[in-house]
Rosetta silent file (secondary structure, phi, psi, omega in degrees, C-alpha in Angstrom):
SEQUENCE: MRALAEYVMRGRREALLVSTMSVVLPMFFWLGAAVVGLVTLRKGVREGAFVMLWALLPAAVVAYFGEIMPVAALLGITVVAGVLRLTVSWSWALCTSALLGLVLGGGLLTIGRGYLAQVEKLFAELMAGIGEQAAQKGAEATVALTAPGASDIAGMFGLILGVTLVICLIVARWWQAALYNPGGFRVEFHALRLDRVQVLALLLTAFGLGALGEGLRLWAWVPLLPLLFAGIALVHALAAARGRGGWLGLFYAALLVLAPLKQFIVVLAAMDSWLDIRGRWLKKPGG
SCORE:     score description
SCORE:     0.000 S_00000001
   1 L     0.000  -38.595  178.216  -19.256  -16.742   -5.055 S_00000001
   2 H   -64.567  -39.418  179.011  -20.632  -17.399   -8.531 S_00000001
   3 H   -61.797  -37.697  177.929  -23.978  -15.908   -7.516 S_00000001
   4 H   -65.048  -41.718  178.600  -22.160  -12.768   -6.395 S_00000001
   5 H   -63.431  -39.672  177.750  -20.362  -12.548   -9.752 S_00000001
   6 H   -63.041  -40.078  178.778  -23.675  -12.918  -11.584 S_00000001
   7 H   -64.513  -43.110 -179.629  -25.137  -10.112   -9.498 S_00000001
   8 H   -62.416  -36.860 -176.673  -22.149   -7.837  -10.201 S_00000001
   9 L   -80.268    0.672  177.159  -22.443   -8.454  -13.935 S_00000001
  10 L   -67.472  -32.922 -179.383  -26.066   -7.349  -14.036 S_00000001
  11 L   174.632  178.216 -177.467  -25.021   -3.749  -14.438 S_00000001
  12 H   -64.483  -39.087 -177.879  -22.971   -0.813  -13.252 S_00000001
  13 H   -61.515  -43.977 -179.432  -25.187   -0.107  -10.243 S_00000001
  14 H   -65.918  -40.441  178.541  -24.747   -3.614   -8.856 S_00000001
  15 H   -63.840  -41.145  178.448  -20.968   -3.525   -9.368 S_00000001
  16 H   -64.915  -40.156 -178.019  -20.763   -0.158   -7.603 S_00000001
  17 H   -63.101  -48.844 -177.374  -22.867   -1.377   -4.703 S_00000001
  18 H   -68.104  -43.169 -176.670  -20.779   -4.484   -4.027 S_00000001
  19 H   -66.975  -43.277 -178.317  -17.416   -2.803   -4.524 S_00000001
  20 H   -69.724  -38.714  179.477  -18.147    0.223   -2.343 S_00000001
  21 H   -69.146  -37.263 -178.897  -19.707   -1.813    0.453 S_00000001
  22 H   -66.886  -34.768 -176.555  -16.857   -4.323    0.479 S_00000001
  23 H   -63.483  -37.052 -175.850  -14.236   -1.608    0.779 S_00000001
  24 H   -84.886  -11.614  178.512  -15.622   -0.275    4.061 S_00000001
  25 L   -82.889  130.135 -179.937  -16.017   -3.723    5.664 S_00000001
  26 L   -57.423  132.185  176.430  -12.969   -4.756    7.702 S_00000001
  27 L    69.221    8.334  179.194  -10.891   -7.443    5.956 S_00000001
  28 L  -118.243   13.351  179.382  -13.207   -7.514    2.911 S_00000001
  29 H   -63.100  -28.249  179.958  -11.606   -4.812    0.779 S_00000001
  30 H   -62.055  -31.231  179.273  -10.124   -7.570   -1.389 S_00000001
  31 H   -66.961  -41.307  175.631  -13.651   -8.505   -2.479 S_00000001
  32 H   -62.995  -38.925  177.355  -14.257   -4.981   -3.764 S_00000001
  33 H   -65.614  -38.588  177.917  -10.944   -5.117   -5.606 S_00000001
  34 H   -63.701  -37.233  176.857  -11.906   -8.469   -7.146 S_00000001
  35 H   -62.374  -45.500  177.043  -15.173   -6.922   -8.371 S_00000001
  36 H   -60.095  -40.143  177.967  -13.213   -4.123  -10.040 S_00000001
  37 H   -63.056  -41.651  178.764  -10.960   -6.770  -11.587 S_00000001
  38 H   -63.428  -45.452  179.683  -13.932   -8.700  -12.949 S_00000001
  39 H   -62.895  -40.994  179.538  -15.482   -5.596  -14.493 S_00000001
  40 H   -64.024  -44.295 -178.923  -12.135   -4.636  -16.027 S_00000001
  41 H   -65.797  -39.287 -174.004  -11.569   -8.096  -17.493 S_00000001
  42 H   -86.753  -41.662 -171.219  -15.076   -8.409  -18.902 S_00000001
  43 H  -111.056   -6.181  176.287  -16.039   -4.859  -19.890 S_00000001
  44 L   110.071  163.987 -176.870  -12.712   -3.120  -20.373 S_00000001
  45 H   -64.585  -37.176 -177.766  -10.350   -0.795  -18.553 S_00000001
  46 H   -62.661  -47.711 -179.937  -12.611    2.227  -18.955 S_00000001
  47 H   -67.842  -39.698  177.655  -15.584    0.607  -17.237 S_00000001
  48 H   -62.695  -39.439  178.603  -13.347   -0.937  -14.580 S_00000001
  49 H   -66.240  -34.797  178.283  -11.773    2.440  -13.873 S_00000001
  50 H   -62.730  -46.977  178.409  -15.230    3.989  -13.499 S_00000001
  51 H   -64.702  -40.293 -179.752  -16.207    1.450  -10.829 S_00000001
  52 H   -61.962  -42.073 -178.116  -12.806    1.804   -9.191 S_00000001
  53 H   -63.746  -39.385  177.697  -13.082    5.597   -8.922 S_00000001
  54 H   -69.416  -37.871  178.071  -16.423    5.388   -7.126 S_00000001
  55 H   -68.689  -22.875  178.767  -15.088    2.697   -4.794 S_00000001
  56 H   -66.979  -24.298 -178.418  -12.133    4.963   -4.039 S_00000001
  57 H   -61.357  -55.111  176.112  -14.428    7.417   -2.249 S_00000001
  58 H   -68.388  -30.048  178.455  -15.110    5.188    0.778 S_00000001
  59 H   -64.570  -35.275  177.789  -11.586    3.768    0.496 S_00000001
  60 H   -66.002  -36.821  176.568  -10.184    7.280    0.873 S_00000001
  61 H   -64.322  -42.980  177.520  -12.187    7.714    4.063 S_00000001
  62 H   -62.932  -39.579  178.967  -10.782    4.438    5.369 S_00000001
  63 H   -64.826  -33.111  178.246   -7.277    5.584    4.413 S_00000001
  64 H   -60.524  -30.343 -179.906   -7.792    8.791    6.393 S_00000001
  65 L   -93.888   10.516  170.104   -8.143    6.648    9.500 S_00000001
  66 L   110.507   -2.646 -179.068   -4.909    4.782    8.771 S_00000001
  67 L  -108.398  100.845 -174.604   -5.763    1.857    6.467 S_00000001
  68 L   -91.514  -12.377 -173.565   -4.178    2.473    3.073 S_00000001
  69 H   -63.472  -38.038  177.290   -4.421   -1.045    1.649 S_00000001
  70 H   -58.588  -42.089  177.924   -7.964   -0.690    0.193 S_00000001
  71 H   -62.867  -47.121 -179.082   -6.868    2.333   -1.860 S_00000001
  72 H   -62.801  -39.133 -179.085   -3.703    0.570   -3.024 S_00000001
  73 H   -67.807  -40.951  179.999   -5.619   -2.606   -3.899 S_00000001
  74 H   -64.630  -46.491  177.986   -8.273   -0.768   -5.927 S_00000001
  75 H   -64.062  -43.766 -176.322   -5.706    1.183   -7.929 S_00000001
  76 H   -66.994  -42.373 -177.374   -3.476   -1.841   -8.362 S_00000001
  77 H   -66.378  -31.369  176.844   -6.130   -4.322   -9.488 S_00000001
  78 H   -63.173  -40.996  178.709   -7.279   -1.920  -12.189 S_00000001
  79 H   -69.163  -48.749 -175.471   -3.751   -1.855  -13.589 S_00000001
  80 H   -65.156  -45.185  178.134   -3.103   -5.587  -13.199 S_00000001
  81 H   -64.490  -35.836  176.067   -6.459   -6.652  -14.664 S_00000001
  82 H   -63.832  -38.979  177.312   -5.912   -4.191  -17.500 S_00000001
  83 H   -63.548  -44.333  179.929   -2.533   -5.768  -18.230 S_00000001
  84 H   -64.674  -39.344  179.939   -4.079   -9.249  -18.296 S_00000001
  85 H   -66.861  -41.151 -175.520   -6.900   -8.093  -20.576 S_00000001
  86 H   -79.384  -36.307 -175.874   -4.568   -6.314  -23.020 S_00000001
  87 H   -97.931  -18.392 -173.905   -1.697   -8.829  -23.086 S_00000001
  88 L    51.507   41.823 -176.425   -3.632  -12.052  -22.363 S_00000001
  89 L  -134.316  112.032  176.769   -0.521  -13.022  -20.382 S_00000001
  90 H   -65.009  -34.588 -178.175   -0.637  -14.204  -16.799 S_00000001
  91 H   -62.819  -43.097  178.821    3.129  -13.893  -16.518 S_00000001
  92 H   -69.757  -34.357  176.894    3.067  -10.165  -17.299 S_00000001
  93 H   -64.502  -41.165  178.434    0.125   -9.650  -14.945 S_00000001
  94 H   -66.105  -42.212  178.455    2.051  -11.344  -12.123 S_00000001
  95 H   -63.460  -36.132  177.140    5.164   -9.287  -12.841 S_00000001
  96 H   -65.388  -38.428  177.209    3.035   -6.144  -12.769 S_00000001
  97 H   -60.996  -43.629  178.749    1.689   -7.122   -9.352 S_00000001
  98 H   -64.829  -41.194  179.266    5.232   -7.473   -8.025 S_00000001
  99 H   -61.598  -42.782  179.562    6.231   -4.147   -9.560 S_00000001
 100 H   -66.160  -33.812  175.103    3.296   -2.376   -7.919 S_00000001
 101 H   -62.586  -42.319  177.159    4.265   -3.920   -4.593 S_00000001
 102 H   -66.551  -37.039  178.931    7.751   -2.460   -4.952 S_00000001
 103 H   -64.044  -42.803  178.689    6.283    0.889   -5.961 S_00000001
 104 H   -62.503  -46.462  179.049    4.105    0.979   -2.840 S_00000001
 105 H   -60.919  -43.823  178.200    7.038    0.108   -0.596 S_00000001
 106 H   -65.107  -37.830  178.572    9.241    2.702   -2.249 S_00000001
 107 H   -64.910  -38.324  177.930    6.508    5.311   -2.032 S_00000001
 108 H   -65.982  -36.741 -179.332    6.099    4.725    1.687 S_00000001
 109 H   -72.653  -22.599 -176.844    9.852    5.109    2.233 S_00000001
 110 H  -101.115  -58.580 -176.257    9.956    8.382    0.321 S_00000001
 111 L  -105.268   -3.054 -178.754    6.704   10.290    0.684 S_00000001
 112 L  -113.264   30.595 -178.228    5.035    8.158    3.356 S_00000001
 113 H   -61.625  -38.136  179.835    7.557    8.552    6.162 S_00000001
 114 H   -63.180  -43.104  178.793    4.950   10.028    8.492 S_00000001
 115 H   -65.321  -42.784  178.480    2.619    7.083    7.995 S_00000001
 116 H   -61.076  -38.090  179.241    5.478    4.611    8.494 S_00000001
 117 H   -62.259  -39.267  178.950    6.422    6.350   11.738 S_00000001
 118 H   -65.771  -44.637  179.824    2.880    5.850   13.051 S_00000001
 119 H   -66.287  -39.768  178.259    2.856    2.157   12.110 S_00000001
 120 H   -61.122  -39.193  177.700    6.344    1.702   13.564 S_00000001
 121 H   -64.742  -40.174  178.249    5.123    3.218   16.839 S_00000001
 122 H   -63.000  -42.626  178.167    2.166    0.820   16.908 S_00000001
 123 H   -63.318  -41.206  179.712    4.468   -2.165   16.416 S_00000001
 124 H   -62.231  -42.266  178.270    6.778   -0.915   19.188 S_00000001
 125 H   -66.175  -37.871  179.090    3.840   -0.586   21.579 S_00000001
 126 H   -64.285  -46.225  179.928    2.604   -4.041   20.606 S_00000001
 127 H   -63.740  -39.840  178.557    5.991   -5.643   21.243 S_00000001
 128 H   -64.119  -40.371  177.928    6.321   -3.826   24.547 S_00000001
 129 H   -63.303  -41.273  178.397    2.881   -5.048   25.607 S_00000001
 130 H   -63.270  -41.241  178.709    3.748   -8.646   24.749 S_00000001
 131 H   -64.085  -39.641  178.942    6.952   -8.355   26.777 S_00000001
 132 H   -66.065  -40.564  178.257    5.100   -6.974   29.779 S_00000001
 133 H   -63.727  -40.083  178.564    2.522   -9.772   29.654 S_00000001
 134 H   -64.955  -39.410  179.563    5.280  -12.371   29.525 S_00000001
 135 H   -66.961  -38.605 -179.930    7.003  -10.763   32.525 S_00000001
 136 H   -66.650  -29.038  179.082    3.759  -10.656   34.527 S_00000001
 137 L   -81.667   -0.923  176.133    3.246  -14.364   33.941 S_00000001
 138 L    76.749   30.132  178.446    6.630  -15.023   35.493 S_00000001
 139 L   -65.761  128.427 -178.566    8.356  -16.360   32.405 S_00000001
 140 L   -71.347  -38.483 -178.577   11.923  -17.256   33.325 S_00000001
 141 L  -136.596  124.982  179.315   13.283  -16.757   29.860 S_00000001
 142 L  -122.161  146.594  178.150   11.690  -14.720   27.135 S_00000001
 143 L   -79.334  132.237 -179.573   12.776  -14.158   23.592 S_00000001
 144 L   -67.386  125.074 -179.592   13.709  -10.572   22.892 S_00000001
 145 L  -102.075  122.860 -179.053   11.151   -9.058   20.563 S_00000001
 146 L  -108.463  125.905  179.028   12.396   -6.346   18.270 S_00000001
 147 L   -68.029  139.467  179.433    9.895   -4.057   16.606 S_00000001
 148 L   -66.055  148.376  178.155   10.312   -3.880   12.820 S_00000001
 149 L   -84.799 -179.548 -176.521   11.862   -0.746   11.376 S_00000001
 150 H   -61.807  -40.221 -179.291   10.460    1.554    8.722 S_00000001
 151 H   -65.493  -41.565  177.591   12.125   -0.356    5.885 S_00000001
 152 H   -62.192  -42.917 -178.755   10.745   -3.681    7.108 S_00000001
 153 H   -65.411  -41.458  177.869    7.252   -2.220    7.413 S_00000001
 154 H   -62.567  -42.385  176.950    7.398   -0.724    3.919 S_00000001
 155 H   -64.237  -37.138  177.817    8.523   -4.072    2.523 S_00000001
 156 H   -62.981  -44.045  177.913    5.719   -5.814    4.404 S_00000001
 157 H   -62.448  -42.573  178.727    3.139   -3.479    2.866 S_00000001
 158 H   -62.970  -40.590  179.007    4.612   -4.051   -0.583 S_00000001
 159 H   -66.418  -42.755  179.232    4.540   -7.821   -0.098 S_00000001
 160 H   -62.932  -42.110  179.742    0.953   -7.764    1.177 S_00000001
 161 H   -63.889  -44.152  179.769   -0.150   -5.652   -1.784 S_00000001
 162 H   -59.263  -46.278  178.819    1.534   -7.967   -4.291 S_00000001
 163 H   -63.940  -43.267 -179.440   -0.109  -11.058   -2.796 S_00000001
 164 H   -61.061  -42.965 -178.780   -3.488   -9.297   -2.559 S_00000001
 165 H   -64.307  -41.367 -179.914   -3.408   -8.211   -6.195 S_00000001
 166 H   -65.979  -44.091 -179.783   -2.612  -11.714   -7.426 S_00000001
 167 H   -63.824  -43.097  178.363   -5.337  -13.285   -5.286 S_00000001
 168 H   -62.977  -39.187  178.544   -7.890  -10.676   -6.393 S_00000001
 169 H   -66.642  -39.693  177.386   -6.942  -11.237  -10.026 S_00000001
 170 H   -62.072  -45.094  178.872   -7.306  -15.001   -9.614 S_00000001
 171 H   -62.192  -44.710 -179.151  -10.765  -14.550   -8.074 S_00000001
 172 H   -62.796  -43.887 -179.119  -11.811  -12.119  -10.815 S_00000001
 173 H   -69.985  -35.138  176.769  -10.600  -14.383  -13.625 S_00000001
 174 H   -64.884  -42.132  175.362  -12.203  -17.419  -12.002 S_00000001
 175 H   -58.190  -47.882 -177.934  -15.480  -15.527  -11.811 S_00000001
 176 H   -61.059  -43.798  179.958  -15.211  -14.541  -15.457 S_00000001
 177 H   -66.929  -39.622 -179.565  -14.466  -18.089  -16.557 S_00000001
 178 H   -62.911  -34.535 -177.372  -17.268  -19.533  -14.417 S_00000001
 179 H   -83.934  -37.600 -168.916  -19.799  -17.171  -16.009 S_00000001
 180 H  -123.589  -14.829 -177.953  -18.652  -17.101  -19.631 S_00000001
 181 L  -151.707   70.670 -175.875  -16.044  -19.833  -20.208 S_00000001
 182 L   -53.945  130.822 -179.336  -16.425  -22.764  -17.797 S_00000001
 183 L    86.734  -10.263 -176.681  -13.130  -24.555  -17.277 S_00000001
 184 H   -67.403  -38.217 -179.371  -11.132  -21.800  -18.940 S_00000001
 185 H   -65.412  -39.777  179.590   -9.445  -20.589  -15.782 S_00000001
 186 H   -59.695  -44.100  179.350   -8.233  -24.076  -14.901 S_00000001
 187 H   -63.696  -45.404  179.758   -6.585  -24.443  -18.288 S_00000001
 188 H   -61.296  -46.663 -175.792   -4.970  -21.014  -18.055 S_00000001
 189 H   -66.266  -40.796  179.472   -3.705  -21.527  -14.523 S_00000001
 190 H   -67.274  -24.701 -179.339   -2.241  -24.949  -15.238 S_00000001
 191 L   -91.681    0.245 -175.376   -0.392  -23.539  -18.241 S_00000001
 192 L   -63.589  124.448  176.808    1.080  -20.592  -16.316 S_00000001
 193 L  -153.087  135.915  176.116    4.825  -20.292  -16.853 S_00000001
 194 L   -82.420  148.366  176.420    7.176  -17.305  -16.824 S_00000001
 195 L   -82.230  169.822 -170.598    9.560  -16.848  -19.711 S_00000001
 196 H   -66.097  -37.017  179.751   13.309  -16.931  -19.163 S_00000001
 197 H   -64.659  -42.594  178.359   13.865  -13.179  -19.407 S_00000001
 198 H   -62.432  -43.087  179.787   11.217  -12.552  -16.765 S_00000001
 199 H   -61.367  -45.873  179.860   12.744  -15.186  -14.474 S_00000001
 200 H   -62.094  -43.797 -179.541   16.221  -13.678  -14.789 S_00000001
 201 H   -63.248  -42.851 -179.215   14.930  -10.164  -14.138 S_00000001
 202 H   -66.713  -43.764 -179.522   12.953  -11.262  -11.079 S_00000001
 203 H   -66.251  -41.919  178.887   15.809  -13.293   -9.594 S_00000001
 204 H   -63.846  -39.852  177.810   18.359  -10.538  -10.156 S_00000001
 205 H   -64.157  -43.253 -179.761   16.030   -8.005   -8.538 S_00000001
 206 H   -64.235  -45.756  179.641   15.447  -10.278   -5.545 S_00000001
 207 H   -64.530  -38.506  179.219   19.157  -10.997   -5.079 S_00000001
 208 H   -63.308  -43.790  178.820   19.962   -7.318   -5.483 S_00000001
 209 H   -66.050  -41.190  179.426   17.464   -6.290   -2.824 S_00000001
 210 H   -65.020  -30.146 -178.709   18.656   -9.011   -0.464 S_00000001
 211 H   -78.581  -12.398 -177.403   22.254   -7.902   -0.873 S_00000001
 212 L   -78.158  -13.923  176.863   21.451   -4.323    0.137 S_00000001
 213 L   143.842  168.556 -177.828   21.057   -5.199    3.798 S_00000001
 214 H   -62.727  -31.589 -177.470   19.049   -6.851    6.543 S_00000001
 215 H   -68.022  -10.964 -178.152   16.388   -4.145    6.380 S_00000001
 216 H  -112.273   20.825 -177.252   15.366   -5.280    2.892 S_00000001
 217 L   -64.780  -36.023  176.741   14.929   -8.993    3.634 S_00000001
 218 L   -72.729  -32.659 -179.999   11.157   -8.759    3.123 S_00000001
 219 H   -59.447  -35.078 -176.289   11.620   -6.708   -0.035 S_00000001
 220 H   -63.041  -23.840 -179.655   13.444   -9.584   -1.707 S_00000001
 221 H   -79.210  -19.694 -177.751   10.263  -11.667   -1.603 S_00000001
 222 L   -62.779  -50.891  177.800    8.222   -9.136   -3.567 S_00000001
 223 L   -70.398  -10.933  177.324    9.868   -9.850   -6.965 S_00000001
 224 L   -86.978   -8.238 -179.263    9.709  -13.577   -6.162 S_00000001
 225 H   -57.683  -44.396  177.876    5.901  -13.537   -5.937 S_00000001
 226 H   -58.811  -38.138  177.965    5.397  -14.253   -9.668 S_00000001
 227 H   -68.496  -37.569  179.115    7.682  -17.284   -9.352 S_00000001
 228 H   -62.478  -46.697 -179.340    5.867  -18.454   -6.224 S_00000001
 229 H   -72.075  -32.339  174.414    2.465  -18.347   -7.912 S_00000001
 230 H   -65.033  -37.840  176.417    3.872  -19.881  -11.100 S_00000001
 231 H   -66.101  -39.677  176.279    5.229  -22.704   -8.948 S_00000001
 232 H   -62.305  -40.936  177.259    1.832  -23.164   -7.303 S_00000001
 233 H   -62.826  -37.611  177.979    0.262  -23.357  -10.766 S_00000001
 234 H   -64.588  -42.134  177.831    2.836  -25.992  -11.712 S_00000001
 235 H   -61.662  -41.572  177.117    1.971  -28.061   -8.644 S_00000001
 236 H   -60.456  -44.146 -178.358   -1.716  -27.834   -9.580 S_00000001
 237 H   -64.484  -43.605 -179.281   -0.944  -28.982  -13.128 S_00000001
 238 H   -67.858  -39.383  178.677    1.182  -31.930  -11.977 S_00000001
 239 H   -64.822  -40.606  178.949   -1.406  -32.962   -9.371 S_00000001
 240 H   -66.819  -37.684 -179.159   -4.187  -32.846  -11.972 S_00000001
 241 H   -64.487  -31.993 -179.005   -2.109  -34.850  -14.432 S_00000001
 242 L  -101.179    4.037  179.926   -1.660  -37.619  -11.877 S_00000001
 243 L    67.014   36.020 -177.699   -5.130  -37.390  -10.361 S_00000001
 244 L  -114.130   32.899 -177.896   -3.753  -36.239   -7.011 S_00000001
 245 H   -61.533  -26.338  179.930   -5.895  -33.147   -6.534 S_00000001
 246 H   -65.114  -17.335 -179.466   -6.918  -34.287   -3.070 S_00000001
 247 H   -84.425   -7.983 -174.940   -3.381  -33.623   -1.847 S_00000001
 248 H   -66.166  -31.744  176.777   -3.549  -29.919   -2.636 S_00000001
 249 H   -61.149  -44.162  176.858   -5.111  -29.080    0.730 S_00000001
 250 H   -64.919  -37.091  178.173   -2.126  -30.609    2.509 S_00000001
 251 H   -61.374  -45.518 -179.107    0.186  -28.776    0.124 S_00000001
 252 H   -67.578  -36.968  177.527   -1.335  -25.388    0.981 S_00000001
 253 H   -62.368  -43.096  178.433   -1.215  -26.134    4.712 S_00000001
 254 H   -67.699  -35.558 -179.409    2.494  -26.946    4.422 S_00000001
 255 H   -64.202  -32.956 -178.382    3.078  -23.882    2.250 S_00000001
 256 H   -72.751  -31.985 -172.203    1.688  -21.622    4.971 S_00000001
 257 H  -107.981  -16.263 -175.785    3.894  -22.949    7.764 S_00000001
 258 L  -110.532  106.289  178.817    7.074  -24.148    6.054 S_00000001
 259 H   -62.616  -40.645  178.889    9.324  -21.381    4.715 S_00000001
 260 H   -58.700  -30.558  179.235   11.680  -23.846    2.927 S_00000001
 261 H   -66.174  -38.677  176.977    8.727  -25.106    0.883 S_00000001
 262 H   -60.504  -44.313  179.207    8.126  -21.600   -0.447 S_00000001
 263 H   -63.292  -39.505  178.516   11.759  -21.395   -1.504 S_00000001
 264 H   -63.846  -41.141 -179.977   11.517  -24.812   -3.162 S_00000001
 265 H   -63.521  -39.722  177.680    8.402  -23.745   -5.096 S_00000001
 266 H   -62.064  -45.860  178.681   10.226  -20.640   -6.336 S_00000001
 267 H   -63.392  -40.647  179.468   13.167  -22.744   -7.502 S_00000001
 268 H   -60.968  -42.538  179.108   10.783  -25.246   -9.116 S_00000001
 269 H   -65.269  -40.406  177.893    9.069  -22.482  -11.093 S_00000001
 270 H   -63.823  -41.826  178.216   12.417  -21.113  -12.252 S_00000001
 271 H   -64.517  -36.913  179.825   13.515  -24.582  -13.360 S_00000001
 272 H   -63.545  -34.572  179.297   10.232  -25.080  -15.217 S_00000001
 273 H   -66.926  -28.211 -177.829   10.899  -21.960  -17.273 S_00000001
 274 H   -98.998  -34.435 -172.536   14.233  -23.392  -18.398 S_00000001
 275 H  -110.918   -4.766 -179.723   13.663  -27.171  -18.388 S_00000001
 276 L    54.470   59.999  179.465    9.921  -27.460  -19.094 S_00000001
 277 H   -60.174  -40.823 -178.308    9.212  -29.699  -16.098 S_00000001
 278 H   -60.086  -47.795 -179.152    5.503  -29.655  -16.885 S_00000001
 279 H   -63.802  -42.470  179.695    6.008  -30.878  -20.452 S_00000001
 280 H   -65.629  -39.099 -179.112    8.440  -33.621  -19.433 S_00000001
 281 H   -65.636  -44.321 -176.299    6.121  -34.822  -16.667 S_00000001
 282 H   -69.190  -20.098  178.115    3.084  -34.967  -18.920 S_00000001
 283 L   -79.288  -13.761  179.222    4.997  -37.020  -21.485 S_00000001
 284 L   -71.165  158.277  177.727    5.527  -39.775  -18.930 S_00000001
 285 L   -57.503  128.714 -179.108    3.143  -42.756  -18.916 S_00000001
 286 L    85.362    3.453 -175.963   -0.080  -41.723  -17.233 S_00000001
 287 L   -86.496    0.000    0.000    0.766  -38.024  -17.526 S_00000001
């Protein structure tokens, strides 16, 4: 990965080559977005926007065939990386990622109804196919599968975009630190904490969305993404302080499969903003 970052930083041509090629490869659009993020962080918003605009050309072709996430990721990472470069604040960059996720979901519900209808139809066909396969195998009892509605799908897209932007920004900043400031990303990530106003705004938004109805249950997680990643950063900091970095693999495995753990991490991050858990832990003997 470092070798790729070195190649991208050789010049504009190399950055354009990697970003445009990554966008058209299935499941690798995030790599092109990370390249745009690296260029933006290192060379400025103007240069990052130039690379992003050229990468948008193949991304637009991909979007024509139904995959809008590469376009959304390229536009979003330029904004998020620009926020991090201008504010030097991970908390504001994370909040911007969540905001862009909500904007994408809202845009799909308003001007993207046709696209949502197509995706909703695909989900319905998928669920019907799964039900038919279960019936053919002679299953005595099958769980009723309900295809997600338009609101659920829009929230899912918003959530995916928010997570993608944060991951791409982390990769871009890690690349930048590896090339020009070794160890800098680790220090930044371990120190990540949201301020109290941001925490209150995010929690109120999440509770508000959750209270609007069952169709917005996924939406409520979008404003919680900054708290989730802040909580992950806190776990990294505490593990490093105690020399327990080897446990992080198990932590991530549990985070993927255990929903209550995600909720606990969100609560932990919120508590850290108010109670300074990190500072209290590090003051303990051996911290």
